[in-house]
mmCIF file of the N, C-alpha and C atoms, coordinates in Angstrom:
data_MODEL
# 
_entry.id   MODEL 
# 
loop_
_atom_site.group_PDB 
_atom_site.id 
_atom_site.type_symbol 
_atom_site.label_atom_id 
_atom_site.label_alt_id 
_atom_site.label_comp_id 
_atom_site.label_asym_id 
_atom_site.label_entity_id 
_atom_site.label_seq_id 
_atom_site.pdbx_PDB_ins_code 
_atom_site.Cartn_x 
_atom_site.Cartn_y 
_atom_site.Cartn_z 
_atom_site.occupancy 
_atom_site.B_iso_or_equiv 
_atom_site.pdbx_formal_charge 
_atom_site.auth_seq_id 
_atom_site.auth_comp_id 
_atom_site.auth_asym_id 
_atom_site.auth_atom_id 
_atom_site.pdbx_PDB_model_num 
ATOM 1   N N  . UNK A 1 1  ? -3.512  5.659  13.316  1.00 0.00 ? 1  UNK A N  1 
ATOM 2   C CA . UNK A 1 1  ? -3.014  6.332  12.681  1.00 0.00 ? 1  UNK A CA 1 
ATOM 3   C C  . UNK A 1 1  ? -2.494  5.660  11.435  1.00 0.00 ? 1  UNK A C  1 
ATOM 4   N N  . UNK A 1 2  ? -1.779  4.631  12.325  1.00 0.00 ? 2  UNK A N  1 
ATOM 5   C CA . UNK A 1 2  ? -1.124  3.895  11.476  1.00 0.00 ? 2  UNK A CA 1 
ATOM 6   C C  . UNK A 1 2  ? -2.030  2.709  10.183  1.00 0.00 ? 2  UNK A C  1 
ATOM 7   N N  . UNK A 1 3  ? -3.525  2.323  10.684  1.00 0.00 ? 3  UNK A N  1 
ATOM 8   C CA . UNK A 1 3  ? -4.152  1.664  9.749   1.00 0.00 ? 3  UNK A CA 1 
ATOM 9   C C  . UNK A 1 3  ? -4.188  2.574  8.718   1.00 0.00 ? 3  UNK A C  1 
ATOM 10  N N  . UNK A 1 4  ? -4.785  4.171  8.810   1.00 0.00 ? 4  UNK A N  1 
ATOM 11  C CA . UNK A 1 4  ? -4.785  5.172  7.654   1.00 0.00 ? 4  UNK A CA 1 
ATOM 12  C C  . UNK A 1 4  ? -3.077  4.976  6.735   1.00 0.00 ? 4  UNK A C  1 
ATOM 13  N N  . UNK A 1 5  ? -2.357  5.443  7.307   1.00 0.00 ? 5  UNK A N  1 
ATOM 14  C CA . UNK A 1 5  ? -1.101  5.089  6.501   1.00 0.00 ? 5  UNK A CA 1 
ATOM 15  C C  . UNK A 1 5  ? -1.154  3.775  5.773   1.00 0.00 ? 5  UNK A C  1 
ATOM 16  N N  . UNK A 1 6  ? -1.481  2.781  6.146   1.00 0.00 ? 6  UNK A N  1 
ATOM 17  C CA . UNK A 1 6  ? -1.246  1.168  6.145   1.00 0.00 ? 6  UNK A CA 1 
ATOM 18  C C  . UNK A 1 6  ? -2.172  1.331  4.229   1.00 0.00 ? 6  UNK A C  1 
ATOM 19  N N  . UNK A 1 7  ? -3.221  2.039  4.849   1.00 0.00 ? 7  UNK A N  1 
ATOM 20  C CA . UNK A 1 7  ? -4.448  2.040  3.816   1.00 0.00 ? 7  UNK A CA 1 
ATOM 21  C C  . UNK A 1 7  ? -4.064  2.370  2.399   1.00 0.00 ? 7  UNK A C  1 
ATOM 22  N N  . UNK A 1 8  ? -3.162  3.538  2.560   1.00 0.00 ? 8  UNK A N  1 
ATOM 23  C CA . UNK A 1 8  ? -2.834  4.555  1.823   1.00 0.00 ? 8  UNK A CA 1 
ATOM 24  C C  . UNK A 1 8  ? -1.513  3.726  0.644   1.00 0.00 ? 8  UNK A C  1 
ATOM 25  N N  . UNK A 1 9  ? -0.891  3.428  1.663   1.00 0.00 ? 9  UNK A N  1 
ATOM 26  C CA . UNK A 1 9  ? 0.319   2.593  0.514   1.00 0.00 ? 9  UNK A CA 1 
ATOM 27  C C  . UNK A 1 9  ? -0.839  1.167  0.097   1.00 0.00 ? 9  UNK A C  1 
ATOM 28  N N  . UNK A 1 10 ? -1.811  0.396  0.373   1.00 0.00 ? 10 UNK A N  1 
ATOM 29  C CA . UNK A 1 10 ? -2.090  -0.408 -0.334  1.00 0.00 ? 10 UNK A CA 1 
ATOM 30  C C  . UNK A 1 10 ? -3.218  -0.083 -1.292  1.00 0.00 ? 10 UNK A C  1 
ATOM 31  N N  . UNK A 1 11 ? -3.503  1.556  -1.241  1.00 0.00 ? 11 UNK A N  1 
ATOM 32  C CA . UNK A 1 11 ? -4.283  1.777  -2.360  1.00 0.00 ? 11 UNK A CA 1 
ATOM 33  C C  . UNK A 1 11 ? -3.066  2.495  -3.314  1.00 0.00 ? 11 UNK A C  1 
ATOM 34  N N  . UNK A 1 12 ? -1.745  2.830  -3.135  1.00 0.00 ? 12 UNK A N  1 
ATOM 35  C CA . UNK A 1 12 ? -1.029  3.094  -3.991  1.00 0.00 ? 12 UNK A CA 1 
ATOM 36  C C  . UNK A 1 12 ? -0.534  2.043  -4.566  1.00 0.00 ? 12 UNK A C  1 
ATOM 37  N N  . UNK A 1 13 ? -0.327  1.028  -4.153  1.00 0.00 ? 13 UNK A N  1 
ATOM 38  C CA . UNK A 1 13 ? 0.469   -0.458 -4.769  1.00 0.00 ? 13 UNK A CA 1 
ATOM 39  C C  . UNK A 1 13 ? -1.104  -1.162 -5.621  1.00 0.00 ? 13 UNK A C  1 
ATOM 40  N N  . UNK A 1 14 ? -2.281  -0.863 -4.826  1.00 0.00 ? 14 UNK A N  1 
ATOM 41  C CA . UNK A 1 14 ? -3.013  -1.369 -5.803  1.00 0.00 ? 14 UNK A CA 1 
ATOM 42  C C  . UNK A 1 14 ? -3.375  -0.104 -7.451  1.00 0.00 ? 14 UNK A C  1 
ATOM 43  N N  . UNK A 1 15 ? -3.464  1.063  -7.084  1.00 0.00 ? 15 UNK A N  1 
ATOM 44  C CA . UNK A 1 15 ? -3.203  1.655  -8.512  1.00 0.00 ? 15 UNK A CA 1 
ATOM 45  C C  . UNK A 1 15 ? -2.357  1.654  -9.167  1.00 0.00 ? 15 UNK A C  1 
ATOM 46  N N  . UNK A 1 16 ? -0.998  1.267  -9.027  1.00 0.00 ? 16 UNK A N  1 
ATOM 47  C CA . UNK A 1 16 ? 0.168   1.154  -9.359  1.00 0.00 ? 16 UNK A CA 1 
ATOM 48  C C  . UNK A 1 16 ? 0.089   -0.341 -10.150 1.00 0.00 ? 16 UNK A C  1 
ATOM 49  N N  . UNK A 1 17 ? -0.554  -1.315 -9.621  1.00 0.00 ? 17 UNK A N  1 
ATOM 50  C CA . UNK A 1 17 ? -0.640  -2.788 -10.482 1.00 0.00 ? 17 UNK A CA 1 
ATOM 51  C C  . UNK A 1 17 ? -1.605  -2.976 -11.470 1.00 0.00 ? 17 UNK A C  1 
ATOM 52  N N  . UNK A 1 18 ? -2.999  -1.481 -11.102 1.00 0.00 ? 18 UNK A N  1 
ATOM 53  C CA . UNK A 1 18 ? -3.975  -1.525 -12.109 1.00 0.00 ? 18 UNK A CA 1 
ATOM 54  C C  . UNK A 1 18 ? -3.265  -0.854 -13.300 1.00 0.00 ? 18 UNK A C  1 
ATOM 55  N N  . UNK A 1 19 ? -2.032  -0.065 -13.216 1.00 0.00 ? 19 UNK A N  1 
ATOM 56  C CA . UNK A 1 19 ? -1.625  0.550  -14.539 1.00 0.00 ? 19 UNK A CA 1 
ATOM 57  C C  . UNK A 1 19 ? -0.693  -0.278 -15.186 1.00 0.00 ? 19 UNK A C  1 
ATOM 58  N N  . UNK A 1 20 ? 0.011   -1.216 -14.500 1.00 0.00 ? 20 UNK A N  1 
ATOM 59  C CA . UNK A 1 20 ? 0.592   -2.488 -15.028 1.00 0.00 ? 20 UNK A CA 1 
ATOM 60  C C  . UNK A 1 20 ? 0.169   -3.043 -15.873 1.00 0.00 ? 20 UNK A C  1 
ATOM 61  N N  . UNK A 1 21 ? -0.976  -3.660 -15.307 1.00 0.00 ? 21 UNK A N  1 
ATOM 62  C CA . UNK A 1 21 ? -2.174  -4.331 -15.482 1.00 0.00 ? 21 UNK A CA 1 
ATOM 63  C C  . UNK A 1 21 ? -2.669  -4.036 -17.025 1.00 0.00 ? 21 UNK A C  1 
ATOM 64  N N  . UNK A 1 22 ? -3.174  -2.876 -17.353 1.00 0.00 ? 22 UNK A N  1 
ATOM 65  C CA . UNK A 1 22 ? -3.937  -2.252 -18.546 1.00 0.00 ? 22 UNK A CA 1 
ATOM 66  C C  . UNK A 1 22 ? -3.273  -1.732 -19.278 1.00 0.00 ? 22 UNK A C  1 
ATOM 67  N N  . UNK A 1 23 ? -1.732  -1.008 -18.654 1.00 0.00 ? 23 UNK A N  1 
ATOM 68  C CA . UNK A 1 23 ? -0.988  -0.047 -19.866 1.00 0.00 ? 23 UNK A CA 1 
ATOM 69  C C  . UNK A 1 23 ? 0.380   -0.576 -19.778 1.00 0.00 ? 23 UNK A C  1 
ATOM 70  N N  . UNK A 1 24 ? 0.446   -1.530 -19.214 1.00 0.00 ? 24 UNK A N  1 
ATOM 71  C CA . UNK A 1 24 ? 1.798   -1.736 -18.854 1.00 0.00 ? 24 UNK A CA 1 
ATOM 72  C C  . UNK A 1 24 ? 3.017   -0.571 -18.187 1.00 0.00 ? 24 UNK A C  1 
ATOM 73  N N  . UNK A 1 25 ? 2.788   0.073  -17.354 1.00 0.00 ? 25 UNK A N  1 
ATOM 74  C CA . UNK A 1 25 ? 3.101   1.522  -16.868 1.00 0.00 ? 25 UNK A CA 1 
ATOM 75  C C  . UNK A 1 25 ? 3.380   1.103  -15.649 1.00 0.00 ? 25 UNK A C  1 
ATOM 76  N N  . UNK A 1 26 ? 4.657   0.963  -14.815 1.00 0.00 ? 26 UNK A N  1 
ATOM 77  C CA . UNK A 1 26 ? 4.694   1.303  -13.645 1.00 0.00 ? 26 UNK A CA 1 
ATOM 78  C C  . UNK A 1 26 ? 5.193   2.625  -12.913 1.00 0.00 ? 26 UNK A C  1 
ATOM 79  N N  . UNK A 1 27 ? 4.307   3.561  -12.321 1.00 0.00 ? 27 UNK A N  1 
ATOM 80  C CA . UNK A 1 27 ? 4.504   4.595  -12.093 1.00 0.00 ? 27 UNK A CA 1 
ATOM 81  C C  . UNK A 1 27 ? 5.588   4.862  -10.863 1.00 0.00 ? 27 UNK A C  1 
ATOM 82  N N  . UNK A 1 28 ? 5.602   3.580  -9.904  1.00 0.00 ? 28 UNK A N  1 
ATOM 83  C CA . UNK A 1 28 ? 6.798   3.833  -9.323  1.00 0.00 ? 28 UNK A CA 1 
ATOM 84  C C  . UNK A 1 28 ? 8.098   3.949  -9.699  1.00 0.00 ? 28 UNK A C  1 
ATOM 85  N N  . UNK A 1 29 ? 8.092   3.208  -10.719 1.00 0.00 ? 29 UNK A N  1 
ATOM 86  C CA . UNK A 1 29 ? 9.444   3.196  -11.384 1.00 0.00 ? 29 UNK A CA 1 
ATOM 87  C C  . UNK A 1 29 ? 9.777   4.256  -12.239 1.00 0.00 ? 29 UNK A C  1 
ATOM 88  N N  . UNK A 1 30 ? 8.685   4.763  -12.879 1.00 0.00 ? 30 UNK A N  1 
ATOM 89  C CA . UNK A 1 30 ? 8.912   5.942  -13.303 1.00 0.00 ? 30 UNK A CA 1 
ATOM 90  C C  . UNK A 1 30 ? 9.234   7.270  -13.035 1.00 0.00 ? 30 UNK A C  1 
ATOM 91  N N  . UNK A 1 31 ? 8.437   7.332  -11.801 1.00 0.00 ? 31 UNK A N  1 
ATOM 92  C CA . UNK A 1 31 ? 8.444   8.362  -10.717 1.00 0.00 ? 31 UNK A CA 1 
ATOM 93  C C  . UNK A 1 31 ? 10.209  8.550  -10.111 1.00 0.00 ? 31 UNK A C  1 
ATOM 94  N N  . UNK A 1 32 ? 10.777  7.195  -9.892  1.00 0.00 ? 32 UNK A N  1 
ATOM 95  C CA . UNK A 1 32 ? 12.064  7.255  -8.695  1.00 0.00 ? 32 UNK A CA 1 
ATOM 96  C C  . UNK A 1 32 ? 13.034  6.404  -9.723  1.00 0.00 ? 32 UNK A C  1 
ATOM 97  N N  . UNK A 1 33 ? 12.810  6.304  -11.012 1.00 0.00 ? 33 UNK A N  1 
ATOM 98  C CA . UNK A 1 33 ? 14.276  5.654  -11.431 1.00 0.00 ? 33 UNK A CA 1 
ATOM 99  C C  . UNK A 1 33 ? 14.329  4.533  -12.122 1.00 0.00 ? 33 UNK A C  1 
ATOM 100 N N  . UNK A 1 34 ? 13.483  3.779  -12.156 1.00 0.00 ? 34 UNK A N  1 
ATOM 101 C CA . UNK A 1 34 ? 13.593  2.427  -12.213 1.00 0.00 ? 34 UNK A CA 1 
ATOM 102 C C  . UNK A 1 34 ? 12.981  0.990  -11.548 1.00 0.00 ? 34 UNK A C  1 
ATOM 103 N N  . UNK A 1 35 ? 13.065  0.452  -11.603 1.00 0.00 ? 35 UNK A N  1 
ATOM 104 C CA . UNK A 1 35 ? 12.524  -0.880 -10.874 1.00 0.00 ? 35 UNK A CA 1 
ATOM 105 C C  . UNK A 1 35 ? 13.662  -1.333 -9.888  1.00 0.00 ? 35 UNK A C  1 
ATOM 106 N N  . UNK A 1 36 ? 14.848  -0.839 -10.117 1.00 0.00 ? 36 UNK A N  1 
ATOM 107 C CA . UNK A 1 36 ? 15.959  -1.473 -8.969  1.00 0.00 ? 36 UNK A CA 1 
ATOM 108 C C  . UNK A 1 36 ? 16.446  -0.070 -8.806  1.00 0.00 ? 36 UNK A C  1 
ATOM 109 N N  . UNK A 1 37 ? 16.014  0.780  -8.956  1.00 0.00 ? 37 UNK A N  1 
ATOM 110 C CA . UNK A 1 37 ? 16.510  2.327  -7.935  1.00 0.00 ? 37 UNK A CA 1 
ATOM 111 C C  . UNK A 1 37 ? 16.269  2.228  -6.504  1.00 0.00 ? 37 UNK A C  1 
ATOM 112 N N  . UNK A 1 38 ? 17.169  2.530  -5.701  1.00 0.00 ? 38 UNK A N  1 
ATOM 113 C CA . UNK A 1 38 ? 16.966  2.334  -4.702  1.00 0.00 ? 38 UNK A CA 1 
ATOM 114 C C  . UNK A 1 38 ? 15.713  3.029  -3.973  1.00 0.00 ? 38 UNK A C  1 
ATOM 115 N N  . UNK A 1 39 ? 15.522  4.375  -4.465  1.00 0.00 ? 39 UNK A N  1 
ATOM 116 C CA . UNK A 1 39 ? 14.017  4.686  -4.050  1.00 0.00 ? 39 UNK A CA 1 
ATOM 117 C C  . UNK A 1 39 ? 12.621  3.889  -4.788  1.00 0.00 ? 39 UNK A C  1 
ATOM 118 N N  . UNK A 1 40 ? 12.788  3.253  -5.878  1.00 0.00 ? 40 UNK A N  1 
ATOM 119 C CA . UNK A 1 40 ? 11.706  2.530  -5.735  1.00 0.00 ? 40 UNK A CA 1 
ATOM 120 C C  . UNK A 1 40 ? 11.592  1.545  -5.190  1.00 0.00 ? 40 UNK A C  1 
ATOM 121 N N  . UNK A 1 41 ? 12.499  0.665  -4.765  1.00 0.00 ? 41 UNK A N  1 
ATOM 122 C CA . UNK A 1 41 ? 12.793  -0.163 -3.911  1.00 0.00 ? 41 UNK A CA 1 
ATOM 123 C C  . UNK A 1 41 ? 12.168  -0.187 -2.509  1.00 0.00 ? 41 UNK A C  1 
ATOM 124 N N  . UNK A 1 42 ? 12.763  1.206  -2.274  1.00 0.00 ? 42 UNK A N  1 
ATOM 125 C CA . UNK A 1 42 ? 11.973  1.802  -0.615  1.00 0.00 ? 42 UNK A CA 1 
ATOM 126 C C  . UNK A 1 42 ? 10.747  1.943  -0.633  1.00 0.00 ? 42 UNK A C  1 
ATOM 127 N N  . UNK A 1 43 ? 10.044  2.351  -1.449  1.00 0.00 ? 43 UNK A N  1 
ATOM 128 C CA . UNK A 1 43 ? 8.381   2.640  -1.903  1.00 0.00 ? 43 UNK A CA 1 
ATOM 129 C C  . UNK A 1 43 ? 7.895   1.340  -2.282  1.00 0.00 ? 43 UNK A C  1 
ATOM 130 N N  . UNK A 1 44 ? 8.673   0.294  -2.942  1.00 0.00 ? 44 UNK A N  1 
ATOM 131 C CA . UNK A 1 44 ? 8.109   -1.099 -2.567  1.00 0.00 ? 44 UNK A CA 1 
ATOM 132 C C  . UNK A 1 44 ? 7.961   -1.288 -1.413  1.00 0.00 ? 44 UNK A C  1 
ATOM 133 N N  . UNK A 1 45 ? 8.867   -1.558 -0.638  1.00 0.00 ? 45 UNK A N  1 
ATOM 134 C CA . UNK A 1 45 ? 8.872   -1.974 0.710   1.00 0.00 ? 45 UNK A CA 1 
ATOM 135 C C  . UNK A 1 45 ? 8.188   -1.214 1.183   1.00 0.00 ? 45 UNK A C  1 
ATOM 136 N N  . UNK A 1 46 ? 7.524   -0.209 1.514   1.00 0.00 ? 46 UNK A N  1 
ATOM 137 C CA . UNK A 1 46 ? 6.683   0.153  1.984   1.00 0.00 ? 46 UNK A CA 1 
ATOM 138 C C  . UNK A 1 46 ? 5.705   -0.136 1.905   1.00 0.00 ? 46 UNK A C  1 
ATOM 139 N N  . UNK A 1 47 ? 4.988   -0.263 0.382   1.00 0.00 ? 47 UNK A N  1 
ATOM 140 C CA . UNK A 1 47 ? 3.574   -0.344 -0.265  1.00 0.00 ? 47 UNK A CA 1 
ATOM 141 C C  . UNK A 1 47 ? 3.391   -2.265 0.680   1.00 0.00 ? 47 UNK A C  1 
ATOM 142 N N  . UNK A 1 48 ? 4.740   -2.979 0.533   1.00 0.00 ? 48 UNK A N  1 
ATOM 143 C CA . UNK A 1 48 ? 4.239   -4.472 1.044   1.00 0.00 ? 48 UNK A CA 1 
ATOM 144 C C  . UNK A 1 48 ? 4.363   -4.430 2.575   1.00 0.00 ? 48 UNK A C  1 
ATOM 145 N N  . UNK A 1 49 ? 4.833   -3.349 3.186   1.00 0.00 ? 49 UNK A N  1 
ATOM 146 C CA . UNK A 1 49 ? 4.595   -3.074 4.917   1.00 0.00 ? 49 UNK A CA 1 
ATOM 147 C C  . UNK A 1 49 ? 3.277   -2.833 4.906   1.00 0.00 ? 49 UNK A C  1 
ATOM 148 N N  . UNK A 1 50 ? 2.494   -2.073 4.240   1.00 0.00 ? 50 UNK A N  1 
ATOM 149 C CA . UNK A 1 50 ? 1.171   -1.497 4.355   1.00 0.00 ? 50 UNK A CA 1 
ATOM 150 C C  . UNK A 1 50 ? 0.253   -2.738 4.257   1.00 0.00 ? 50 UNK A C  1 
ATOM 151 N N  . UNK A 1 51 ? 0.930   -3.234 3.039   1.00 0.00 ? 51 UNK A N  1 
ATOM 152 C CA . UNK A 1 51 ? -0.235  -4.204 2.857   1.00 0.00 ? 51 UNK A CA 1 
ATOM 153 C C  . UNK A 1 51 ? -0.409  -5.499 3.663   1.00 0.00 ? 51 UNK A C  1 
ATOM 154 N N  . UNK A 1 52 ? 0.982   -5.868 4.447   1.00 0.00 ? 52 UNK A N  1 
ATOM 155 C CA . UNK A 1 52 ? 1.252   -6.985 5.578   1.00 0.00 ? 52 UNK A CA 1 
ATOM 156 C C  . UNK A 1 52 ? 0.547   -6.091 6.839   1.00 0.00 ? 52 UNK A C  1 
ATOM 157 N N  . UNK A 1 53 ? 0.608   -5.306 6.655   1.00 0.00 ? 53 UNK A N  1 
ATOM 158 C CA . UNK A 1 53 ? -0.367  -4.640 8.213   1.00 0.00 ? 53 UNK A CA 1 
ATOM 159 C C  . UNK A 1 53 ? -1.527  -4.527 7.886   1.00 0.00 ? 53 UNK A C  1 
ATOM 160 N N  . UNK A 1 54 ? -2.288  -4.284 6.852   1.00 0.00 ? 54 UNK A N  1 
ATOM 161 C CA . UNK A 1 54 ? -3.657  -4.471 6.113   1.00 0.00 ? 54 UNK A CA 1 
ATOM 162 C C  . UNK A 1 54 ? -4.413  -5.438 6.668   1.00 0.00 ? 54 UNK A C  1 
ATOM 163 N N  . UNK A 1 55 ? -3.730  -6.826 6.767   1.00 0.00 ? 55 UNK A N  1 
ATOM 164 C CA . UNK A 1 55 ? -3.973  -8.240 6.803   1.00 0.00 ? 55 UNK A CA 1 
ATOM 165 C C  . UNK A 1 55 ? -4.684  -8.093 7.921   1.00 0.00 ? 55 UNK A C  1 
ATOM 166 N N  . UNK A 1 56 ? -4.158  -7.761 9.300   1.00 0.00 ? 56 UNK A N  1 
ATOM 167 C CA . UNK A 1 56 ? -4.139  -7.446 10.617  1.00 0.00 ? 56 UNK A CA 1 
ATOM 168 C C  . UNK A 1 56 ? -5.683  -6.722 10.818  1.00 0.00 ? 56 UNK A C  1 
ATOM 169 N N  . UNK A 1 57 ? -6.310  -5.723 9.696   1.00 0.00 ? 57 UNK A N  1 
ATOM 170 C CA . UNK A 1 57 ? -7.390  -5.134 9.510   1.00 0.00 ? 57 UNK A CA 1 
ATOM 171 C C  . UNK A 1 57 ? -8.702  -6.251 9.129   1.00 0.00 ? 57 UNK A C  1 
ATOM 172 N N  . UNK A 1 58 ? -8.156  -7.319 8.754   1.00 0.00 ? 58 UNK A N  1 
ATOM 173 C CA . UNK A 1 58 ? -9.299  -8.456 8.341   1.00 0.00 ? 58 UNK A CA 1 
ATOM 174 C C  . UNK A 1 58 ? -9.757  -9.259 10.076  1.00 0.00 ? 58 UNK A C  1 
ATOM 175 N N  . UNK A 1 59 ? -8.718  -9.328 10.679  1.00 0.00 ? 59 UNK A N  1 
ATOM 176 C CA . UNK A 1 59 ? -9.131  -9.880 12.056  1.00 0.00 ? 59 UNK A CA 1 
ATOM 177 C C  . UNK A 1 59 ? -9.100  -9.503 12.936  1.00 0.00 ? 59 UNK A C  1 
ATOM 178 N N  . UNK A 1 60 ? -9.581  -7.859 12.930  1.00 0.00 ? 60 UNK A N  1 
ATOM 179 C CA . UNK A 1 60 ? -9.794  -7.286 14.226  1.00 0.00 ? 60 UNK A CA 1 
ATOM 180 C C  . UNK A 1 60 ? -11.387 -7.011 14.722  1.00 0.00 ? 60 UNK A C  1 
ATOM 181 N N  . UNK A 1 61 ? -11.689 -7.052 16.107  1.00 0.00 ? 61 UNK A N  1 
ATOM 182 C CA . UNK A 1 61 ? -12.820 -6.824 16.399  1.00 0.00 ? 61 UNK A CA 1 
ATOM 183 C C  . UNK A 1 61 ? -13.214 -5.135 16.385  1.00 0.00 ? 61 UNK A C  1 
ATOM 184 N N  . UNK A 1 62 ? -14.218 -4.691 15.223  1.00 0.00 ? 62 UNK A N  1 
ATOM 185 C CA . UNK A 1 62 ? -14.324 -3.441 14.990  1.00 0.00 ? 62 UNK A CA 1 
ATOM 186 C C  . UNK A 1 62 ? -15.397 -2.887 16.050  1.00 0.00 ? 62 UNK A C  1 
ATOM 187 N N  . UNK A 1 63 ? -15.966 -3.868 16.184  1.00 0.00 ? 63 UNK A N  1 
ATOM 188 C CA . UNK A 1 63 ? -17.200 -3.383 17.406  1.00 0.00 ? 63 UNK A CA 1 
ATOM 189 C C  . UNK A 1 63 ? -16.402 -2.766 18.754  1.00 0.00 ? 63 UNK A C  1 
ATOM 190 N N  . UNK A 1 64 ? -16.184 -3.528 19.067  1.00 0.00 ? 64 UNK A N  1 
ATOM 191 C CA . UNK A 1 64 ? -15.182 -3.018 20.238  1.00 0.00 ? 64 UNK A CA 1 
ATOM 192 C C  . UNK A 1 64 ? -14.320 -1.443 20.458  1.00 0.00 ? 64 UNK A C  1 
ATOM 193 N N  . UNK A 1 65 ? -13.989 -1.187 19.102  1.00 0.00 ? 65 UNK A N  1 
ATOM 194 C CA . UNK A 1 65 ? -13.272 -0.389 19.084  1.00 0.00 ? 65 UNK A CA 1 
ATOM 195 C C  . UNK A 1 65 ? -13.941 1.190  18.955  1.00 0.00 ? 65 UNK A C  1 
ATOM 196 N N  . UNK A 1 66 ? -15.352 1.021  18.620  1.00 0.00 ? 66 UNK A N  1 
ATOM 197 C CA . UNK A 1 66 ? -16.185 1.931  18.133  1.00 0.00 ? 66 UNK A CA 1 
ATOM 198 C C  . UNK A 1 66 ? -16.615 2.342  19.957  1.00 0.00 ? 66 UNK A C  1 
ATOM 199 N N  . UNK A 1 67 ? -16.695 3.413  20.457  1.00 0.00 ? 67 UNK A N  1 
ATOM 200 C CA . UNK A 1 67 ? -17.391 3.910  21.496  1.00 0.00 ? 67 UNK A CA 1 
ATOM 201 C C  . UNK A 1 67 ? -18.966 4.061  21.422  1.00 0.00 ? 67 UNK A C  1 
ATOM 202 N N  . UNK A 1 68 ? -19.840 3.381  22.427  1.00 0.00 ? 68 UNK A N  1 
ATOM 203 C CA . UNK A 1 68 ? -21.077 3.184  22.292  1.00 0.00 ? 68 UNK A CA 1 
ATOM 204 C C  . UNK A 1 68 ? -21.950 4.848  23.061  1.00 0.00 ? 68 UNK A C  1 
ATOM 205 N N  . UNK A 1 69 ? -23.075 4.940  22.675  1.00 0.00 ? 69 UNK A N  1 
ATOM 206 C CA . UNK A 1 69 ? -23.404 5.852  23.514  1.00 0.00 ? 69 UNK A CA 1 
ATOM 207 C C  . UNK A 1 69 ? -24.698 5.406  24.494  1.00 0.00 ? 69 UNK A C  1 
# 
């Protein structure tokens, strides 16, 4: 469950950075009151934590976590 939440945050962050890169539009800042607003900072922090957690997905042995018939 934590993996899925982390991946959702990573996708949100990637889409936000795509909007910033293509259109200079930061949707998180727009939705939560600017880049310095406390809600924006919380969302940015959650996205960063999701990205840090997602790094662990690169180093996991996925074969051992699947049930074999």
